[in-house]
N, C-alpha and C positions, 0 to 999 in steps of 0.2 A: 153291446152295452158300453157306454162311454166311461172314461176314467173320471172318478169323482174329483171335484175341485175343492181344495182346502184354503180357507182364508186364515193367514197367520199374522199376529201382531207382535211377535218377538222372534228372534233367531235362536234356535236351539242347535248347538253345534255338535254335541256328543263327541267333541274332540276331533271331528273329522274335517275341520276347516284347513285350507292350505293358504300360505302367505304368498301373495303375488308381488307386493312391494311392501315398504315399511309398515304402512297401516292399511293396506288393501288386501282383502282376503276373498277367497272363492270357497263356496260350499255347495255340494251336490246333495239333494234330498230326493227320496223316492216319491213318485207321484207328482201331480200338478198342484202347485201351491201359489197363491197370490199373496204378495207382501206390499205394504205401502212403500213407495219410492221417495227418496229424498226427504224423509222426515225421521227424526231420531227414534229408534226402536231399541228395546233391551236385547242384550246378548246374554245367553245362559248356556252352560255346558249341558244341563239336563232341564227338562220342562219345569220341575219343581225345585231346581237348585238355585243357588244365589246368583244374583245378577253380576256378570263379570265385566260388563261395560255397556256402552251405547254405540250404535252404528247407524250410518246412513246407507241404505241400499241404493247402489248406483245402477245396477243392471239386473234384470230378471229374464231368464231364458227358460222356456218350456219346450223340452225336446225328449223324444223317445221315452215317455212316461216318467221323466225326471224333471226336477227344477234345479237350475243352476243359478245361484245368487253370487253377485259380486258386491261386496260391501266394504265401506270404509269405517274403521274404528275411530270414533271421535272422542270417546271417554273410556278410561279403563279404571275399574275398581280394584283396589289392592286385595290380594287373596290371602293375606296372613292374619 
């Protein structure tokens, strides 16, 4: 049986993102997920949480039943 494929229209980090450069981040998700590339998507810490910013997904890698996103934060919402 194949791995199900999920289509995502926002990035949910659950606090697991890692910073590569000043506004460039990497995030690993379980399973295979497809995201739109190079168009602004919302970034949230949890699925139902507040929007923490907007990002452009630069790279999408599907390996070993995981999805690795590389994204650039383009707008940050204040959290206070």
